N, C-alpha and C positions, 0 to 999 in steps of 0.2 A: 269204305276204306279211305283213309287219307291218301291223297295223291292218285285217286282213281281217275280213270280216263272217262270224260263225259262223251258219250257217243254223239255223232253228228245227227242231223234230222233223219237221214236215210236209215240209220241204225235204229233209231227210236221207233220207226214204223214197221220194223221187221223183227224176225226172231233174233235172239242173241247171236252175235257173230261166232261164238264158240260152238254154236249148234249147226253152223253151215257145213255142208259136205266139203271134202277137201278141194274139189275142183272149183266150187264157187268161192271158197276162201282164197285159194291161189289166185283167182281172177281179180281179187281186191288187193293183191299184194304186188309190190315191186320186188323182183328177184335179182339178186346180185350173186355172182360167183367169184371165188377167189382161190388162191392156193394157200395151203397151210403147211408148215413144216411139221416134222415129227415122223413117227414110225408109219410104215405103209408102203415103202418102196418108191420106185421112180414115179409111179402113177400119181401118188399123193403129192410128190414134190414138183412135178412138171405139168400137171393138168389141174384145171380149176374145178376141183370136186367139192370144195367147201361152199355151202349155200347160206345166204343171208336173206331173210324175208322181212320186208317192212310192210305192215298193214296200213294201207292208205288212209282209211277213215279214222284210225286212232293213232297212228304213228308208232304203235308197238312193234318191237323187233324180236325175231328169234333166229337162231343160227344153228348149224350142225356141220361138223367137219370130221367126225370120227369114223365114218364109213369110207369105203374106197371108191364108191361111185356117186356121181352127182345126183342121180335119181333116188338113191337110198338116203342121202343127206337131205334132199328136198322133202321126202316123206317124214323124216325125223324132225326137221325144222317146222313143218306144218303142224305136227302133233304138239310141239313145244309152244308154237304160237297160239294154238287153240287153248292150251292151259293158261298162258299169259292173259289171253282175252277173258277167260272165265274168271280169273283173279282180279283183273283191273277194271273191266267194264260192268257198270251196274245199269240195269234197265229199270224204269219205274214200274212198280207193280200196282195195278189198279184193282182195288177190291173195296167192297162196302158191305154193310149188313144185308142190304138187299141183293147184292151180287158178289158173293165171296169168291176168293181166288180159286181158279180151276187149274190144277196141275196139268202139265203138258202130257200128251199121249206117251211120249218117251219116258217121262217120270213115272207115270202110272204103270207102264210095262215093266219097269225096274223096281217097283215097290208093291209087289203082290202081297196082299194081306198085311200091309203096313211094315213089311220088312224090306229094307233097301238092299238090293242085290246089284252091286257095281264094283268092278275091279279097277283100280287106278290106271292099269295098263290098257284097259279097253278103250276103243275109239269113242264110245259114248260118254266116258267119264267127264271130259271138259264141259259138255253141254249140261249134264246133270249137276255138276258143281256150280256152274253159272246160275242155273235155276234155283238151287238151294241157297246160294248166296244172295241172289236178288230178293227172295222171300224173307230170308233172315234179316237183311238190312231193312226191308219194308216193315218188318214186325218189331222194329226198335230193339233188335238183338235179343228178343225174348224167345228162347228155344221152344217153349210150350206153344206160343202163338204160331211160330213158323212151322213146327211139326204138325199142328192141327191143319194148317193151310195145305201142307204137303201130304197129308193123310198118312202120317207115320208117327211113331212115338218120339219124344224128345231124345231119348237115349239112342235110338236108331239114327236120328239126324246128326247128333253130336259124333257118334261113331263114324258116320259117313264123312263128315267134315274133317275128322282127324286123319283121314286118308290123304289129305292135302295139308301138310303142316303149315305152309305159308297162309292158307285160308284161315286156319284156327288162330294163328298168330295175329292176323289182321282183325279178326272178330274180337279176340280178347283185348287187343289194344283199344278198339272202339268201345267195348264194354267198360273198360277201366276209365276211359275219358268221360263216359256217361254215368260214372258213379256205381257201376255194377261190378260184381266179382267175376274173375276169370272162370271160364269153363274148363273143366278138366277132362 
């Protein structure tokens, strides 16, 4: 991805930040609260229920203010941050002919028999998307190579990536810049 965030050394040695559990991810973030105007009554207008999360290692930001409670907005902001991390942070994938890429246990649990089973609203979706994008980028944007590494079919992989339109947009932009046709 152009403009993608390069992870710091600590991230390079661990799992993708989008795969962190919410508590661990929140510990890596600076939390700010604020008031937002709009519908929701006095609680929304007088209490700092809006939440802004800034991920320390990458500087990525996510916010939520549509809920009435700060706790609910914090949960929504964390989910949005995980998706932003999945889209922006690329981890290097190390594989070779002698040691091919091995999908994560999470990926394998969501890809039984080569069929990807993942709902974009599920908590696992950002981690799965991050892994698919990491492999896709490492395979020079070739869906056949990426799908083989992820143990699914190219059509399954493309269908999964279409669940995140921004991911497909970035992939197609990179493919065009490399002289390849856009994926549909």
